[in-house]
N, C-alpha and C positions, 0 to 999 in steps of 0.2 A: 504493499501500500505507499502510498505517495500523500504527503500532505495537500490541504485544499489548496493551500494557495499555489503549490506548484502543479497541480494538475491543471487550475484553471490559468495559470501562464501558460501551459503547454498547448491548452487548446487554443490560446489565442497567437500564437505564432505561426506568422506567415514567411518565416527565413529559416524554416527548418531544412537540414541540421542546424542545433544549435546547442549553446553550454547556458544552464540555467544554475546560478549560486543562488542558492538561501542564505542570505547575508543574516537575518533574525534567527534563524537557528545556527548558525556559524557562532555569533557573539552568544545564544545562551550556553551552548557546549564549551566553548572555552572558557567563559566564567564560571563554568561549572569546575572545567579541570582545575583552573586557577584556584578556587575554594580549596577543593582537596588535595592541594598542595603546597599545605604552611611553612614557610621558611625554606622551600626550596626553589630556586632561580629555574624559571619555564623559558626558554628559547624557542622559537619555531625554526624547525628546518625549511627553508625557502627551497630546495630541491622539488619539495613537494608538490608545490604549487605558487608559482609565484606571482599569479594576479594579484594587481595593484588595489582593487576594491578589498579582496580577501584582506592582503596586508594590513589595510589600513583597521579594518575592525581588531584582526589578531595585534595591531600595535597597543589598543588599547590593555591588553591584559596579558602579555609577555613581557619579560625583562630585557630581552634582546633576539634577537635574529642570526641563524646559524648560517653563513654561506661559503660555495665552496668554489669560487670564480669570480675572475675579474668583472664578469658581467653580473653578475647577483649582486657582488659589491655594489656596483655603479648603481643597478636599479634599487638597491633598498636604502642604498645613502641618499640619492636624491629624493627619494619620498621622504625619508624619515631622518634631516640631518640631525646629528646629537645623539642618534638611537646607536643603544650597546650593540657592536659586529663582533661574531665572532668569526675567524676564517680557519677553514679546514678545508680536506680534499688532497688527493694524492697529486705529484705530478705539478705543485706548484712552481710558476714562473719565477724569474728575478723580480719582474715587474709585481707579480704578486705579493711577493713577499714586503715588499716595500706598501702595501697599501694600509691605511689607518684601520686601527682595529680595538677592541677591547681586550681577545684574547686571539693566539695564534696557534692554533693545532700542527705540531711538529710531526712529520710524519717518519723523518729519517733521521740518521747521523748526518748525513750527506746536507739536506734538507737544513739542519741547524748550523751548518757551517756557512751554508750559501746566506742562512740570514744574519750570521754574525759578520761577514763581510760586507754587509751593506753598512755597518756602522751604523743602523739606527735602533733605535729602543723595542724593543718589545716584550710583552709577558706572555709568558709561554706554557701550554699543555703538550706533554710529551702524549701522542698517543699510543696506547699499547695492544698489544694484538696477542695476548695470551694463548696457549694451548691449552683451553678449556673447553668438554663438552658442552655443546650446544642442541639439547633433544627438543623434540618438537618444535623447531625454527622454520618458517618460510623461505628462509634466505640467512645463509652464514657468512657473514662480512669478514672470510678468510684471506687467505693470498696475498696481495700485496698492500693490504690496507695494515697502516700503523708498524709497529714494531716490535719485535719479540723482546725477553726481558735482557738478553744480551746487546739489542738495539740501543735500549734505556741505559744500560749501564754504561753505553761507550758516549751517550749523552750528558751524562751528569758532570762531569769535570771542565765542562765547555762553558757552562754558564758563569757570569759575573753580574757586574751593576748593569749593564746596559741590556743584557738580556736576561730577564729574568725567570726563573722556574716557579711556576705556579701550583702545578701541578700534572693530575694524569685527566684522558679521554680515552673512553671506552666507550666502543659500539659494536657487539660481536654480534648480532643477529637482529633478525625482523620477524614478528609475528609471535613474538611472547606472552605469555600472559601474566597478572601481576605475581604469582606465586615464583614463577618462575625468573622474572625478572629481580625479582627480589633476594632469590637464591643466588645468582650470578653477582649480585652486588656485596652479599657478603663475603664473597672470595675475595673481590676486586678491592675491597676495602681493607682487607689484610696489610696494610702498611702506613706510613707516616704520615702522607700526604696529606694538608690540609683542605685542597681544593678537589674535586673529583666531578667531572663531569661522565654522566654514564648512559647518554647518548639518547637513542629512542628506542624503537622497535617494539612499541607497542599493538598487541593484537590485533587485527581489524579482518573481520569474517563476512567474506562475501556470499557464503553460503546461508549464513543467518545476522543479517544486518543489523536486528536487535539485540544481539550478543556481543555487547561492548565491555571495552577492557574495563575493570575494577578499579578507578581511578583512586575511589578513598581507600583501600585496602592497600594499594602501592602508596599513596600519601601516607598511612600510617605505619607501614612498613619502614620507609624512609625518616622516617621521624625517628623510630625505635634507633635508627644505625647512624644517624649523623652523630651525636655527641659534639657538637660544637661545631663540627665542619661544613665548608663552604659545599653544598651539591647543586649540581646545574643536571638538566635533563633537556634533550634536544627532540620533540617528538616532530613529528611533517605528516604523517597519513593520518594518524590517530585525531586529529585536531580536524583538517578541513576534509576529510573523504567523505562523509556523510553530508554535506553541505551541498553538493556538486549533483547536477542531471544533465545529461546527453539526450536531447530530443530530438528524433527523427519520424520520418515515416514509410510506412511498406511501400516500396514500387511496382513489386512482383511476388507472386507466390507458383510454384512448381512442384513437380514430385519427379525425383531421378531416382531408378531402379527403386522405386517405393519409398524413397525417403522424403518427407515433406520438410520444405526450406520456404521461407520469406526474407525477401531481398529486400536492403533498407537502403534509403539514400544514406551516402556517409560512409562511412566503415572503420576498422581500425586503424586508419591513417589519422583519424580523430580521435579516439577512444582504444590508447594500446594497452591500457589496464588487462582486460582478460586473457588475451593474448601472450603479454608478460607474465602473468600470474598462472594463467593455465587453468582457468576457473569460468564458471557462467556467471556472466553480469548480472545482479539481478534488475528486473523490468516490470514495466505494466503498460499493458496494452488498451489505448485508448478506442472506444469504436468510433472513430471517427470517417470510417473507409465505406463506400457504397461498390467496390470493383469486387472480382473473384475473390474468392476466399478459401481457408482450409480452417474446418471445424474440429475442436477438440481433440486434438491428436498431439503426437509427439513433435514438435518443430524446430526446425535449427535456423537461427535468427543470423544472417550474414550481411556483408555489406557489398560496396561495388567492385570492388579491388581484384585482380586479376591473379589471386594466389589462392589456394585452397586454407591457408592460415587465415583469410579475414571471417574471423567467427565470432561473434558476440555470446553465443550461447547456444548449447547441443541438445536435440532432442528434449524439448521442454516440452509440456502438456500444456496446449492453450490454444486458440482463436486467433487468426489474422486474416485480416480481409485488406485487400489493395486501398489505400489510402488513409487506414488506420495510422495513430500515432502511437509512437514506441518511446517511452519514459523509461531510459537507465538510470538508475539511484547509484549511490556511491560513487559518481564521479568527480569528486573535488581534490583528489591527490592523485601522482602519476599517471594522469589521462592525458589530456592536450598535449601538456608540455614536455612530456616522452615519445609522442607519437610520430611518426614519419609521414610528416605535413603533405609534402610533394610527391608523394608516390601517385603517379597517373594525371597528378597536376589536375584534382578535382576542388570545387570552391572550397576555402576555408570554411569552418563554422560559425556563426554569428554568437557573439556572449550577451546575456543580460543577467542584470542583477537586481534579485528582488529584495525590495526593503520593507522596512516597518511600515 
């Protein structure tokens, strides 16, 4: 089900495919998250969705933004001069190491040496990538991200008055529930660092959208672990996924070797999430069509691209008619901004922001 204001807005669109962002829903959600985390610094990971209107809502509730490129840095600092910015990401260029920031997340000893060579002042967190099992994660952030304990040890003697070590940054996995994240936090906090950034990774279920991350339990658990230390977290998807909708229309229906298909305007070049995550994107079909249809049977919803991977959802029992409006929910994070926009050179989607 979708909120009434989203349904009404979707029915009124004449420029689908389009994104709808429900700003009042985002405001309520991030305010509740903020309330559940007393004493914990909350940064938003801009990579999840850099839409300016979403950022303006978030800016009223977060302590800062985490950016991972010069482009994201320029975008955020132009919108919010003076807002705290943490600069992360592997493969920073020398120019990016010179960008002004509140915290810089250093990924390797060599990156730290290049930072020192700039002669600039910086407050640094070392990104630790420990060899810890992360069961049940949707995505493990292993491999080239951060450094192991030997890399951290190599960095420690390099710090001085200009480049100051403030603590550790960790982000081990995505798609974890509060108890799992707290278990990881207990292990990661077995050190003497006074500042620790625990990253993001809060679970978002596309199969059960109402099953949301338990922010209250996470906040209580972090409060018990803090003991006077400075904690920071950097959620992205878990803040904005729920406020976004991708609205399109059925342009054709057919059966191929017994399988029913609804072909939609647009495609995964607009909404890459289901392909990236390997799931069925939750949707609602609004009966606005008068053309040929498929009635109450398993239907695969696909887009207009010339690839069999252009799939939104597979074999979902529903009905669909040419001209029907399809509203995909949970399209507020890692959706438009990670999609391959120019494949086949179809028109870009429109963008609409629902306000109170």
